[in-house]
PyMOL Python script that loads the backbone (N, CA, C, O; Angstrom):
from pymol import cmd

cmd.read_pdbstr("""\
ATOM      1  N   UNK A   1      -1.862  -0.165 -28.445  1.00  0.00           N
ATOM      2  CA  UNK A   1      -1.226   0.573 -27.439  1.00  0.00           C
ATOM      3  C   UNK A   1       0.241   0.198 -27.980  1.00  0.00           C
ATOM      4  O   UNK A   1       0.671  -0.933 -28.204  1.00  0.00           O
ATOM      5  N   UNK A   2       0.892   1.409 -28.131  1.00  0.00           N
ATOM      6  CA  UNK A   2       2.666   0.916 -28.328  1.00  0.00           C
ATOM      7  C   UNK A   2       3.068   0.581 -27.403  1.00  0.00           C
ATOM      8  O   UNK A   2       2.430   0.810 -26.376  1.00  0.00           O
ATOM      9  N   UNK A   3       4.372  -0.149 -27.344  1.00  0.00           N
ATOM     10  CA  UNK A   3       4.900  -0.726 -26.039  1.00  0.00           C
ATOM     11  C   UNK A   3       5.601   0.090 -25.158  1.00  0.00           C
ATOM     12  O   UNK A   3       5.848  -0.237 -23.997  1.00  0.00           O
ATOM     13  N   UNK A   4       6.069   1.597 -25.893  1.00  0.00           N
ATOM     14  CA  UNK A   4       6.371   2.626 -24.531  1.00  0.00           C
ATOM     15  C   UNK A   4       5.691   3.013 -23.628  1.00  0.00           C
ATOM     16  O   UNK A   4       6.013   3.177 -22.451  1.00  0.00           O
ATOM     17  N   UNK A   5       4.111   3.286 -24.441  1.00  0.00           N
ATOM     18  CA  UNK A   5       2.990   3.726 -23.454  1.00  0.00           C
ATOM     19  C   UNK A   5       2.584   2.686 -22.476  1.00  0.00           C
ATOM     20  O   UNK A   5       2.162   2.985 -21.358  1.00  0.00           O
ATOM     21  N   UNK A   6       2.727   1.325 -22.944  1.00  0.00           N
ATOM     22  CA  UNK A   6       2.582  -0.011 -22.117  1.00  0.00           C
ATOM     23  C   UNK A   6       3.448  -0.012 -21.037  1.00  0.00           C
ATOM     24  O   UNK A   6       3.013  -0.088 -19.888  1.00  0.00           O
ATOM     25  N   UNK A   7       4.867   0.079 -21.338  1.00  0.00           N
ATOM     26  CA  UNK A   7       5.745   0.289 -20.025  1.00  0.00           C
ATOM     27  C   UNK A   7       5.343   1.335 -19.290  1.00  0.00           C
ATOM     28  O   UNK A   7       5.118   1.167 -18.091  1.00  0.00           O
ATOM     29  N   UNK A   8       5.191   2.567 -19.883  1.00  0.00           N
ATOM     30  CA  UNK A   8       4.994   3.663 -18.922  1.00  0.00           C
ATOM     31  C   UNK A   8       3.768   3.419 -17.997  1.00  0.00           C
ATOM     32  O   UNK A   8       3.933   3.861 -16.860  1.00  0.00           O
ATOM     33  N   UNK A   9       2.593   2.823 -18.230  1.00  0.00           N
ATOM     34  CA  UNK A   9       1.411   2.701 -17.431  1.00  0.00           C
ATOM     35  C   UNK A   9       1.659   1.508 -16.588  1.00  0.00           C
ATOM     36  O   UNK A   9       1.134   1.371 -15.483  1.00  0.00           O
ATOM     37  N   UNK A  10       2.583   0.520 -17.200  1.00  0.00           N
ATOM     38  CA  UNK A  10       3.035  -0.400 -15.877  1.00  0.00           C
ATOM     39  C   UNK A  10       3.672   0.039 -14.911  1.00  0.00           C
ATOM     40  O   UNK A  10       3.431  -0.404 -13.788  1.00  0.00           O
ATOM     41  N   UNK A  11       4.765   1.143 -15.138  1.00  0.00           N
ATOM     42  CA  UNK A  11       5.686   1.650 -14.186  1.00  0.00           C
ATOM     43  C   UNK A  11       4.788   2.593 -13.123  1.00  0.00           C
ATOM     44  O   UNK A  11       4.913   2.606 -11.898  1.00  0.00           O
ATOM     45  N   UNK A  12       3.844   3.384 -13.936  1.00  0.00           N
ATOM     46  CA  UNK A  12       2.944   4.181 -12.794  1.00  0.00           C
ATOM     47  C   UNK A  12       2.070   3.218 -12.078  1.00  0.00           C
ATOM     48  O   UNK A  12       1.868   3.630 -10.936  1.00  0.00           O
ATOM     49  N   UNK A  13       1.424   1.990 -12.340  1.00  0.00           N
ATOM     50  CA  UNK A  13       0.830   1.184 -11.603  1.00  0.00           C
ATOM     51  C   UNK A  13       1.816   0.701 -10.426  1.00  0.00           C
ATOM     52  O   UNK A  13       1.319   0.458  -9.327  1.00  0.00           O
ATOM     53  N   UNK A  14       3.355   0.539 -10.648  1.00  0.00           N
ATOM     54  CA  UNK A  14       4.232  -0.320  -9.739  1.00  0.00           C
ATOM     55  C   UNK A  14       4.023   0.776  -9.121  1.00  0.00           C
ATOM     56  O   UNK A  14       3.197   0.519  -8.245  1.00  0.00           O
ATOM     57  N   UNK A  15       4.407   2.242  -9.070  1.00  0.00           N
ATOM     58  CA  UNK A  15       4.765   3.475  -8.363  1.00  0.00           C
ATOM     59  C   UNK A  15       3.452   3.359  -7.375  1.00  0.00           C
ATOM     60  O   UNK A  15       3.464   3.251  -6.148  1.00  0.00           O
ATOM     61  N   UNK A  16       2.351   3.412  -8.233  1.00  0.00           N
ATOM     62  CA  UNK A  16       1.124   3.609  -7.162  1.00  0.00           C
ATOM     63  C   UNK A  16       1.239   2.272  -6.270  1.00  0.00           C
ATOM     64  O   UNK A  16       1.111   2.585  -5.087  1.00  0.00           O
ATOM     65  N   UNK A  17       1.371   1.348  -6.380  1.00  0.00           N
ATOM     66  CA  UNK A  17       1.208   0.099  -5.660  1.00  0.00           C
ATOM     67  C   UNK A  17       2.167   0.154  -4.352  1.00  0.00           C
ATOM     68  O   UNK A  17       1.987  -0.342  -3.240  1.00  0.00           O
ATOM     69  N   UNK A  18       3.489   1.096  -4.969  1.00  0.00           N
ATOM     70  CA  UNK A  18       4.596   0.972  -3.920  1.00  0.00           C
ATOM     71  C   UNK A  18       4.397   1.975  -2.717  1.00  0.00           C
ATOM     72  O   UNK A  18       4.658   1.864  -1.519  1.00  0.00           O
ATOM     73  N   UNK A  19       3.773   3.122  -3.555  1.00  0.00           N
ATOM     74  CA  UNK A  19       3.291   4.392  -2.675  1.00  0.00           C
ATOM     75  C   UNK A  19       2.006   3.727  -1.811  1.00  0.00           C
ATOM     76  O   UNK A  19       2.204   3.941  -0.615  1.00  0.00           O
ATOM     77  N   UNK A  20       1.281   3.300  -1.941  1.00  0.00           N
ATOM     78  CA  UNK A  20       0.272   2.688  -0.785  1.00  0.00           C
ATOM     79  C   UNK A  20       1.108   1.574   0.085  1.00  0.00           C
ATOM     80  O   UNK A  20       0.953   1.545   1.306  1.00  0.00           O
ATOM     81  N   UNK A  21       1.732   0.933  -0.373  1.00  0.00           N
ATOM     82  CA  UNK A  21       2.658   0.090   0.594  1.00  0.00           C
ATOM     83  C   UNK A  21       3.012   0.849   1.558  1.00  0.00           C
ATOM     84  O   UNK A  21       2.836   0.482   2.720  1.00  0.00           O
ATOM     85  N   UNK A  22       3.592   2.078   1.248  1.00  0.00           N
ATOM     86  CA  UNK A  22       4.464   2.822   2.122  1.00  0.00           C
ATOM     87  C   UNK A  22       3.637   3.395   2.691  1.00  0.00           C
ATOM     88  O   UNK A  22       3.949   3.434   3.881  1.00  0.00           O
ATOM     89  N   UNK A  23       2.648   3.921   2.490  1.00  0.00           N
ATOM     90  CA  UNK A  23       1.723   4.703   3.646  1.00  0.00           C
ATOM     91  C   UNK A  23       0.825   3.941   4.403  1.00  0.00           C
ATOM     92  O   UNK A  23       0.244   4.418   5.377  1.00  0.00           O
ATOM     93  N   UNK A  24       0.643   2.560   3.942  1.00  0.00           N
ATOM     94  CA  UNK A  24      -0.032   1.354   4.896  1.00  0.00           C
ATOM     95  C   UNK A  24       0.657   1.103   5.861  1.00  0.00           C
ATOM     96  O   UNK A  24       0.149   0.986   6.976  1.00  0.00           O
ATOM     97  N   UNK A  25       2.438   0.917   5.566  1.00  0.00           N
ATOM     98  CA  UNK A  25       3.023   0.734   6.644  1.00  0.00           C
ATOM     99  C   UNK A  25       3.390   1.573   7.940  1.00  0.00           C
ATOM    100  O   UNK A  25       3.695   1.205   9.074  1.00  0.00           O
ATOM    101  N   UNK A  26       3.216   3.162   7.221  1.00  0.00           N
ATOM    102  CA  UNK A  26       3.213   4.039   8.380  1.00  0.00           C
ATOM    103  C   UNK A  26       2.060   4.325   8.829  1.00  0.00           C
ATOM    104  O   UNK A  26       2.179   5.338   9.518  1.00  0.00           O
ATOM    105  N   UNK A  27       0.631   3.847   8.799  1.00  0.00           N
ATOM    106  CA  UNK A  27      -0.023   4.133   9.608  1.00  0.00           C
ATOM    107  C   UNK A  27      -0.017   2.701  10.431  1.00  0.00           C
ATOM    108  O   UNK A  27      -0.438   2.715  11.588  1.00  0.00           O
ATOM    109  N   UNK A  28       0.290   1.898  10.055  1.00  0.00           N
ATOM    110  CA  UNK A  28       0.154   0.497  10.557  1.00  0.00           C
ATOM    111  C   UNK A  28       1.393   0.748  12.012  1.00  0.00           C
ATOM    112  O   UNK A  28       1.370   0.203  13.116  1.00  0.00           O
ATOM    113  N   UNK A  29       2.166   1.543  11.582  1.00  0.00           N
ATOM    114  CA  UNK A  29       3.259   1.600  12.524  1.00  0.00           C
ATOM    115  C   UNK A  29       3.095   2.587  13.808  1.00  0.00           C
ATOM    116  O   UNK A  29       3.607   2.469  14.922  1.00  0.00           O
ATOM    117  N   UNK A  30       2.044   3.804  13.207  1.00  0.00           N
ATOM    118  CA  UNK A  30       1.442   4.430  14.137  1.00  0.00           C
ATOM    119  C   UNK A  30       0.546   3.948  15.078  1.00  0.00           C
ATOM    120  O   UNK A  30       0.559   4.019  16.307  1.00  0.00           O
ATOM    121  N   UNK A  31      -0.519   3.265  14.016  1.00  0.00           N
ATOM    122  CA  UNK A  31      -1.491   2.366  15.418  1.00  0.00           C
ATOM    123  C   UNK A  31      -1.071   1.364  16.221  1.00  0.00           C
ATOM    124  O   UNK A  31      -1.696   0.993  17.215  1.00  0.00           O
ATOM    125  N   UNK A  32      -0.023   0.893  15.841  1.00  0.00           N
ATOM    126  CA  UNK A  32       1.151  -0.002  16.995  1.00  0.00           C
ATOM    127  C   UNK A  32       1.329   0.884  18.238  1.00  0.00           C
ATOM    128  O   UNK A  32       1.033   0.692  19.417  1.00  0.00           O
ATOM    129  N   UNK A  33       1.986   2.056  17.513  1.00  0.00           N
ATOM    130  CA  UNK A  33       2.628   3.097  18.555  1.00  0.00           C
ATOM    131  C   UNK A  33       1.296   3.402  19.658  1.00  0.00           C
ATOM    132  O   UNK A  33       1.399   3.152  20.859  1.00  0.00           O
ATOM    133  N   UNK A  34       0.318   3.854  19.172  1.00  0.00           N
ATOM    134  CA  UNK A  34      -0.721   4.109  20.303  1.00  0.00           C
ATOM    135  C   UNK A  34      -1.756   2.717  20.657  1.00  0.00           C
ATOM    136  O   UNK A  34      -2.843   2.635  21.230  1.00  0.00           O
ATOM    137  N   UNK A  35      -1.029   1.898  20.147  1.00  0.00           N
ATOM    138  CA  UNK A  35      -1.779   0.851  20.697  1.00  0.00           C
ATOM    139  C   UNK A  35      -3.499   0.536  20.460  1.00  0.00           C
ATOM    140  O   UNK A  35      -4.299  -0.006  21.224  1.00  0.00           O
ATOM    141  N   UNK A  36      -3.670   1.041  19.253  1.00  0.00           N
ATOM    142  CA  UNK A  36      -5.004   0.760  18.558  1.00  0.00           C
ATOM    143  C   UNK A  36      -5.505  -0.453  17.845  1.00  0.00           C
ATOM    144  O   UNK A  36      -5.763  -0.535  16.644  1.00  0.00           O
ATOM    145  N   UNK A  37      -5.627  -1.590  18.956  1.00  0.00           N
ATOM    146  CA  UNK A  37      -5.903  -2.622  18.195  1.00  0.00           C
ATOM    147  C   UNK A  37      -6.908  -2.774  17.107  1.00  0.00           C
ATOM    148  O   UNK A  37      -6.584  -3.488  16.158  1.00  0.00           O
ATOM    149  N   UNK A  38      -7.992  -2.250  17.102  1.00  0.00           N
ATOM    150  CA  UNK A  38      -9.160  -2.304  16.360  1.00  0.00           C
ATOM    151  C   UNK A  38      -8.433  -1.916  14.921  1.00  0.00           C
ATOM    152  O   UNK A  38      -8.567  -2.613  13.915  1.00  0.00           O
ATOM    153  N   UNK A  39      -7.648  -0.707  14.971  1.00  0.00           N
ATOM    154  CA  UNK A  39      -7.285  -0.162  13.935  1.00  0.00           C
ATOM    155  C   UNK A  39      -5.624  -1.201  12.981  1.00  0.00           C
ATOM    156  O   UNK A  39      -5.220  -1.327  11.825  1.00  0.00           O
ATOM    157  N   UNK A  40      -5.320  -1.550  13.973  1.00  0.00           N
ATOM    158  CA  UNK A  40      -3.981  -2.689  13.839  1.00  0.00           C
ATOM    159  C   UNK A  40      -4.516  -3.829  12.755  1.00  0.00           C
ATOM    160  O   UNK A  40      -4.055  -4.175  11.667  1.00  0.00           O
ATOM    161  N   UNK A  41      -5.658  -4.261  13.490  1.00  0.00           N
ATOM    162  CA  UNK A  41      -6.354  -5.416  12.362  1.00  0.00           C
ATOM    163  C   UNK A  41      -7.021  -5.049  11.489  1.00  0.00           C
ATOM    164  O   UNK A  41      -7.129  -5.872  10.580  1.00  0.00           O
ATOM    165  N   UNK A  42      -7.713  -3.825  11.316  1.00  0.00           N
ATOM    166  CA  UNK A  42      -8.017  -3.096   9.969  1.00  0.00           C
ATOM    167  C   UNK A  42      -6.980  -2.750   9.153  1.00  0.00           C
ATOM    168  O   UNK A  42      -7.250  -2.651   7.956  1.00  0.00           O
ATOM    169  N   UNK A  43      -5.752  -2.522   9.538  1.00  0.00           N
ATOM    170  CA  UNK A  43      -4.897  -2.220   8.480  1.00  0.00           C
ATOM    171  C   UNK A  43      -4.255  -3.446   7.754  1.00  0.00           C
ATOM    172  O   UNK A  43      -3.837  -3.559   6.602  1.00  0.00           O
ATOM    173  N   UNK A  44      -4.320  -4.483   8.976  1.00  0.00           N
ATOM    174  CA  UNK A  44      -3.512  -6.016   8.506  1.00  0.00           C
ATOM    175  C   UNK A  44      -4.267  -6.369   7.671  1.00  0.00           C
ATOM    176  O   UNK A  44      -3.722  -6.778   6.646  1.00  0.00           O
ATOM    177  N   UNK A  45      -5.537  -6.382   7.693  1.00  0.00           N
ATOM    178  CA  UNK A  45      -6.657  -6.928   6.576  1.00  0.00           C
ATOM    179  C   UNK A  45      -6.393  -6.302   4.990  1.00  0.00           C
ATOM    180  O   UNK A  45      -6.431  -6.858   3.893  1.00  0.00           O
ATOM    181  N   UNK A  46      -6.097  -4.819   5.412  1.00  0.00           N
ATOM    182  CA  UNK A  46      -6.178  -3.970   4.141  1.00  0.00           C
ATOM    183  C   UNK A  46      -4.475  -4.341   3.493  1.00  0.00           C
ATOM    184  O   UNK A  46      -4.257  -4.418   2.284  1.00  0.00           O
ATOM    185  N   UNK A  47      -3.577  -4.505   4.377  1.00  0.00           N
ATOM    186  CA  UNK A  47      -2.364  -5.130   3.836  1.00  0.00           C
ATOM    187  C   UNK A  47      -2.277  -6.621   3.045  1.00  0.00           C
ATOM    188  O   UNK A  47      -1.548  -6.893   2.091  1.00  0.00           O
ATOM    189  N   UNK A  48      -3.086  -7.360   3.619  1.00  0.00           N
ATOM    190  CA  UNK A  48      -3.459  -8.812   3.044  1.00  0.00           C
ATOM    191  C   UNK A  48      -4.346  -8.666   1.564  1.00  0.00           C
ATOM    192  O   UNK A  48      -4.256  -9.483   0.648  1.00  0.00           O
ATOM    193  N   UNK A  49      -4.923  -7.857   1.551  1.00  0.00           N
ATOM    194  CA  UNK A  49      -5.701  -7.234   0.661  1.00  0.00           C
ATOM    195  C   UNK A  49      -5.148  -6.888  -0.599  1.00  0.00           C
ATOM    196  O   UNK A  49      -5.526  -7.213  -1.725  1.00  0.00           O
ATOM    197  N   UNK A  50      -4.074  -6.090  -0.195  1.00  0.00           N
ATOM    198  CA  UNK A  50      -2.814  -5.591  -1.325  1.00  0.00           C
ATOM    199  C   UNK A  50      -2.276  -6.097  -1.497  1.00  0.00           C
ATOM    200  O   UNK A  50      -1.669  -5.738  -2.506  1.00  0.00           O
ATOM    201  N   UNK A  51      -1.735  -7.513  -0.876  1.00  0.00           N
ATOM    202  CA  UNK A  51      -0.801  -8.678  -1.159  1.00  0.00           C
ATOM    203  C   UNK A  51       0.331  -8.209  -0.808  1.00  0.00           C
ATOM    204  O   UNK A  51       1.343  -8.903  -0.905  1.00  0.00           O
TER     205      UNK A  51
END
""", "prot")
cmd.dss("prot")
cmd.show_as("cartoon", "prot")
cmd.util.cbc("prot")
cmd.orient("prot")
């Protein structure tokens, strides 16, 4: 695999993780606003899994 292709793959992976984190933060914000404790715990577990 050439260096440019490897960099593109790494950047795509980083962008994907950033999108996942942004989506998760939004979902967590909504769960907190609605007071859904079960969903908050699940989303916090998901956040811990993502790191």
